[in-house]
MDTraj code that builds the backbone (N, CA, C; nanometers):
import mdtraj as md
import numpy as np

residues = "MET GLU TRP ILE PRO ALA LEU ILE LEU ALA VAL VAL ALA VAL LEU ALA LEU SER THR ARG ARG GLY GLY ASP PRO ASP ALA ALA ARG ARG LEU ALA ALA VAL GLU ARG LYS LEU ASP LEU ILE MET GLU ASN LEU GLY ILE GLN GLU PRO VAL PRO ASP ILE ASN PRO MET VAL LEU GLN GLU LEU GLN GLN GLY ARG LYS ILE GLN ALA ILE LYS ALA TYR ARG GLU ALA THR GLY VAL GLY LEU LYS GLU ALA LYS ASP GLU VAL GLU ALA ILE GLY ARG ARG TYR GLY LEU GLN".split()
xyz = np.array([
    [0.6390, -0.4597, 3.3025],
    [0.5856, -0.3873, 3.1896],
    [0.6799, -0.3892, 3.0698],
    [0.8055, -0.4259, 3.0909],
    [0.9004, -0.4280, 2.9799],
    [0.8700, -0.5396, 2.8807],
    [0.7926, -0.6373, 2.9180],
    [0.7610, -0.7491, 2.8299],
    [0.6459, -0.7171, 2.7343],
    [0.5731, -0.6099, 2.7592],
    [0.4577, -0.5763, 2.6754],
    [0.4979, -0.5490, 2.5306],
    [0.6001, -0.4658, 2.5034],
    [0.6368, -0.4443, 2.3622],
    [0.6785, -0.5729, 2.2909],
    [0.7473, -0.6607, 2.3616],
    [0.7882, -0.7871, 2.3011],
    [0.6667, -0.8730, 2.2688],
    [0.5695, -0.8741, 2.3562],
    [0.4461, -0.9494, 2.3325],
    [0.3710, -0.8931, 2.2124],
    [0.3634, -0.7618, 2.2049],
    [0.2944, -0.6971, 2.0938],
    [0.3623, -0.7326, 1.9623],
    [0.4931, -0.7225, 1.9586],
    [0.5659, -0.7558, 1.8367],
    [0.5493, -0.9019, 1.7987],
    [0.5456, -0.9893, 1.8961],
    [0.5288, -1.1319, 1.8683],
    [0.3921, -1.1596, 1.8065],
    [0.2876, -1.0972, 1.8586],
    [0.1536, -1.1169, 1.8038],
    [0.1474, -1.0685, 1.6596],
    [0.2029, -0.9502, 1.6349],
    [0.2014, -0.8946, 1.4991],
    [0.2825, -0.9835, 1.4048],
    [0.3962, -1.0337, 1.4507],
    [0.4795, -1.1194, 1.3664],
    [0.4073, -1.2479, 1.3296],
    [0.3409, -1.3102, 1.4238],
    [0.2675, -1.4338, 1.3957],
    [0.1560, -1.4075, 1.2959],
    [0.0833, -1.3001, 1.3143],
    [-0.0247, -1.2682, 1.2212],
    [0.0297, -1.2334, 1.0832],
    [0.1410, -1.1630, 1.0783],
    [0.2002, -1.1268, 0.9493],
    [0.2467, -1.2516, 0.8746],
    [0.3067, -1.3449, 0.9451],
    [0.3520, -1.4676, 0.8807],
    [0.2341, -1.5488, 0.8282],
    [0.1275, -1.5538, 0.9034],
    [0.0111, -1.6295, 0.8562],
    [-0.0523, -1.5618, 0.7351],
    [-0.0444, -1.4300, 0.7282],
    [-0.0974, -1.3561, 0.6135],
    [-0.0153, -1.3836, 0.4894],
    [0.1152, -1.3871, 0.5015],
    [0.2029, -1.4086, 0.3870],
    [0.1879, -1.5474, 0.3273],
    [0.1525, -1.6419, 0.4068],
    [0.1388, -1.7785, 0.3562],
    [0.0105, -1.7965, 0.2754],
    [-0.0777, -1.6989, 0.2814],
    [-0.1992, -1.7029, 0.2015],
    [-0.3019, -1.8032, 0.2486],
    [-0.2911, -1.8511, 0.3716],
    [-0.3839, -1.9514, 0.4194],
    [-0.5233, -1.8990, 0.4451],
    [-0.5360, -1.7785, 0.4943],
    [-0.6652, -1.7246, 0.5339],
    [-0.6895, -1.5930, 0.4618],
    [-0.7927, -1.5851, 0.3791],
    [-0.8169, -1.4611, 0.3046],
    [-0.8538, -1.3434, 0.3941],
    [-0.9041, -1.3693, 0.5133],
    [-0.9396, -1.2619, 0.6056],
    [-0.8235, -1.2204, 0.6955],
    [-0.7107, -1.2865, 0.6816],
    [-0.5978, -1.2612, 0.7710],
    [-0.5456, -1.1179, 0.7576],
    [-0.5408, -1.0639, 0.6371],
    [-0.4912, -0.9269, 0.6187],
    [-0.5815, -0.8272, 0.6896],
    [-0.7105, -0.8483, 0.6789],
    [-0.8058, -0.7598, 0.7469],
    [-0.7915, -0.7702, 0.8979],
    [-0.7789, -0.8933, 0.9472],
    [-0.7620, -0.9131, 1.0912],
    [-0.6307, -0.8552, 1.1401],
    [-0.5243, -0.8721, 1.0620],
    [-0.3941, -0.8172, 1.0995],
    [-0.4015, -0.6657, 1.1108],
    [-0.4675, -0.6011, 1.0158],
    [-0.4815, -0.4551, 1.0208],
    [-0.5588, -0.4127, 1.1458],
    [-0.6626, -0.4877, 1.1807],
    [-0.7412, -0.4564, 1.3000],
    [-0.6571, -0.4730, 1.4265],
    [-0.5783, -0.5790, 1.4322],
    [-0.4916, -0.6026, 1.5475],
    [-0.3868, -0.4922, 1.5581],
    [-0.3299, -0.4518, 1.4464],
    [-0.2298, -0.3448, 1.4491],
    [-0.2905, -0.2150, 1.5008],
    [-0.4123, -0.1822, 1.4574],
    [-0.4786, -0.0603, 1.5070],
    [-0.4987, -0.0689, 1.6580],
    [-0.5428, -0.1840, 1.7051],
    [-0.5660, -0.2016, 1.8487],
    [-0.4349, -0.1918, 1.9262],
    [-0.3308, -0.2538, 1.8738],
    [-0.2017, -0.2482, 1.9423],
    [-0.1465, -0.1062, 1.9454],
    [-0.1669, -0.0323, 1.8364],
    [-0.1239, 0.1077, 1.8357],
    [-0.1940, 0.1865, 1.9456],
    [-0.3254, 0.1623, 1.9629],
    [-0.4006, 0.2313, 2.0677],
    [-0.3512, 0.1920, 2.2066],
    [-0.3238, 0.0628, 2.2253],
    [-0.2728, 0.0160, 2.3550],
    [-0.1379, 0.0804, 2.3848],
    [-0.0492, 0.0784, 2.2860],
    [0.0839, 0.1357, 2.3075],
    [0.0742, 0.2857, 2.3364],
    [-0.0138, 0.3547, 2.2638],
    [-0.0313, 0.4983, 2.2872],
    [-0.0842, 0.5237, 2.4280],
    [-0.1823, 0.4437, 2.4709],
    [-0.2415, 0.4592, 2.6030],
    [-0.1404, 0.4324, 2.7144],
    [-0.0520, 0.3354, 2.6926],
    [0.0487, 0.3016, 2.7938],
    [0.1737, 0.3886, 2.7828],
    [0.1793, 0.4716, 2.6803],
    [0.2960, 0.5585, 2.6631],
    [0.4184, 0.4835, 2.6140],
    [0.3970, 0.3744, 2.5416],
    [0.5073, 0.2936, 2.4906],
    [0.5386, 0.3396, 2.3492],
    [0.6664, 0.3693, 2.3246],
    [0.7080, 0.4061, 2.1905],
    [0.7802, 0.2895, 2.1263],
    [0.7559, 0.2716, 1.9973],
    [0.8220, 0.1637, 1.9253],
    [0.9712, 0.1937, 1.9190],
    [1.0549, 0.0963, 1.9528],
    [1.1991, 0.1221, 1.9505],
    [1.2494, 0.1452, 1.8088],
    [1.3378, 0.2420, 1.7955],
    [1.4004, 0.2694, 1.6662],
    [1.5268, 0.1853, 1.6585],
    [1.5392, 0.1019, 1.5558],
    [1.6574, 0.0158, 1.5478],
    [1.7835, 0.0971, 1.5233],
    [1.8945, 0.0467, 1.5773],
    [2.0230, 0.1097, 1.5502],
    [2.0546, 0.0948, 1.4025],
    [2.1034, 0.2016, 1.3427],
    [2.1352, 0.1990, 1.2010],
    [2.2862, 0.1988, 1.1856],
    [2.3336, 0.1012, 1.1106],
    [2.4758, 0.0917, 1.0820],
    [2.5183, 0.2181, 1.0071],
    [2.6199, 0.2895, 1.0560],
    [2.6616, 0.4136, 0.9896],
    [2.7030, 0.3918, 0.8442],
    [2.7577, 0.2755, 0.8132],
    [2.7994, 0.2474, 0.6757],
    [2.6777, 0.2391, 0.5840],
    [2.5694, 0.1802, 0.6325],
    [2.4470, 0.1700, 0.5534],
    [2.3935, 0.3095, 0.5241],
    [2.3879, 0.3929, 0.6259],
    [2.3381, 0.5291, 0.6080],
    [2.4282, 0.6095, 0.5140],
    [2.5577, 0.5923, 0.5284],
    [2.6522, 0.6629, 0.4404],
    [2.6322, 0.6217, 0.2941],
    [2.6170, 0.4925, 0.2695],
    [2.5965, 0.4451, 0.1326],
    [2.4657, 0.5003, 0.0750],
    [2.3609, 0.5027, 0.1564],
    [2.2335, 0.5573, 0.1096],
    [2.2454, 0.7064, 0.0789],
    [2.3148, 0.7791, 0.1639],
    [2.3324, 0.9224, 0.1424],
    [2.4075, 0.9510, 0.0133],
    [2.4932, 0.8590, -0.0273],
    [2.5702, 0.8765, -0.1502],
    [2.4994, 0.8150, -0.2707],
    [2.3758, 0.7670, -0.2487],
    [2.2965, 0.7137, -0.3594],
    [2.3347, 0.5738, -0.4029],
    [2.4041, 0.5005, -0.3190],
    [2.4478, 0.3646, -0.3544],
    [2.3654, 0.2616, -0.2765],
    [2.2447, 0.2386, -0.3267],
    [2.1499, 0.1497, -0.2585],
    [2.2000, 0.0059, -0.2523],
    [2.2556, -0.0436, -0.3605],
    [2.3035, -0.1827, -0.3620],
    [2.4144, -0.2027, -0.2598],
    [2.5069, -0.1076, -0.2520],
    [2.6142, -0.1178, -0.1528],
    [2.5581, -0.1074, -0.0113],
    [2.4522, -0.0271, 0.0061],
    [2.3887, -0.0158, 0.1377],
    [2.3257, -0.1493, 0.1773],
    [2.2631, -0.2159, 0.0806],
    [2.2025, -0.3467, 0.1081],
    [2.3112, -0.4481, 0.1446],
    [2.4216, -0.4467, 0.0712],
    [2.5324, -0.5372, 0.1028],
    [2.5869, -0.5111, 0.2426],
    [2.6027, -0.3830, 0.2770],
    [2.6535, -0.3469, 0.4106],
    [2.5561, -0.3923, 0.5188],
    [2.4274, -0.3771, 0.4928],
    [2.3268, -0.4195, 0.5904],
    [2.3311, -0.5708, 0.6094],
    [2.3430, -0.6442, 0.4994],
    [2.3499, -0.7908, 0.5089],
    [2.4727, -0.8358, 0.5866],
    [2.5866, -0.7713, 0.5602],
    [2.7093, -0.8072, 0.6317],
    [2.6967, -0.7784, 0.7806],
    [2.6313, -0.6675, 0.8140],
    [2.6195, -0.6283, 0.9550],
    [2.5190, -0.7139, 1.0309],
    [2.4133, -0.7597, 0.9619],
    [2.3057, -0.8287, 1.0326],
    [2.2944, -0.9766, 1.0026],
    [2.3423, -1.0184, 0.8845],
    [2.3312, -1.1592, 0.8467],
    [2.1950, -1.1983, 0.7926],
    [2.1085, -1.1008, 0.7628],
    [1.9759, -1.1331, 0.7103],
    [1.9841, -1.1626, 0.5611],
    [1.8754, -1.2138, 0.5062],
    [1.8693, -1.2454, 0.3642],
    [1.8542, -1.1206, 0.2790],
    [1.8617, -1.1410, 0.1496],
    [1.8576, -1.0304, 0.0545],
    [1.7266, -0.9529, 0.0627],
    [1.6139, -1.0220, 0.0652],
    [1.4829, -0.9558, 0.0685],
    [1.4667, -0.8724, 0.1945],
    [1.5030, -0.9296, 0.3096],
    [1.4898, -0.8568, 0.4355],
    [1.5801, -0.7339, 0.4365],
    [1.7025, -0.7504, 0.3860],
    [1.7963, -0.6380, 0.3816],
    [1.7451, -0.5279, 0.2897],
    [1.6943, -0.5665, 0.1732],
    [1.6414, -0.4683, 0.0777],
    [1.5255, -0.3910, 0.1399],
    [1.4322, -0.4632, 0.2017],
    [1.3167, -0.3988, 0.2635],
    [1.3594, -0.3013, 0.3735],
    [1.4540, -0.3437, 0.4559],
    [1.4973, -0.2585, 0.5665],
    [1.5744, -0.1373, 0.5165],
    [1.6606, -0.1551, 0.4179],
    [1.7360, -0.0419, 0.3627],
    [1.6399, 0.0582, 0.2986],
    [1.5390, 0.0093, 0.2301],
    [1.4393, 0.0998, 0.1719],
    [1.3625, 0.1733, 0.2811],
    [1.3307, 0.1048, 0.3906],
    [1.2612, 0.1694, 0.5022],
    [1.3502, 0.2770, 0.5656],
    [1.4781, 0.2476, 0.5795],
    [1.5722, 0.3464, 0.6329],
    [1.5783, 0.4672, 0.5407],
    [1.5849, 0.4412, 0.4105],
    [1.5876, 0.5498, 0.3128],
    [1.4648, 0.6384, 0.3231],
    [1.3476, 0.5755, 0.3374],
    [1.2230, 0.6538, 0.3517],
    [1.2251, 0.7355, 0.4796],
    [1.2729, 0.6710, 0.5878],
    [1.2755, 0.7380, 0.7182],
    [1.3634, 0.8630, 0.7147],
    [1.4702, 0.8576, 0.6381],
    [1.5642, 0.9696, 0.6319],
    [1.5468, 1.0524, 0.5044],
    [1.4446, 1.0240, 0.4255],
    [1.4188, 1.1013, 0.3049],
    [1.5287, 1.0865, 0.2001],
    [1.5811, 0.9653, 0.1838],
    [1.6933, 0.9415, 0.0928],
    [1.6530, 0.8592, -0.0285],
    [1.5313, 0.8704, -0.0728],
    [1.4868, 0.7920, -0.1891],
    [1.5158, 0.8651, -0.3164],
])
top = md.Topology()
chain = top.add_chain()
for i, resn in enumerate(residues, 1):
    res = top.add_residue(resn, chain, resSeq=i)
    for name in ("N", "CA", "C"):
        top.add_atom(name, md.element.get_by_symbol(name[0]), res)
traj = md.Trajectory(xyz[None], top)
């Protein structure tokens, strides 16, 4: 049963990537439908989405209102690109009410 969350995430990731490429105009609608179904499956199975570990330096920078430094710290810690780091730091900020 431990493989179910990984499978769910993989399906959502594939659909999200196909949506971003703009190949199928119905892809966004289908992705939303799949996400709703997966949420119901996860709820029924009692599976909670894992909360990613947050680098304390990123959180500290956000708490002090230094978003750019938080993005830099996130990139250094994870090695992701600028867009991914920005999106994740903003999501962390929303999660902790630091906007």
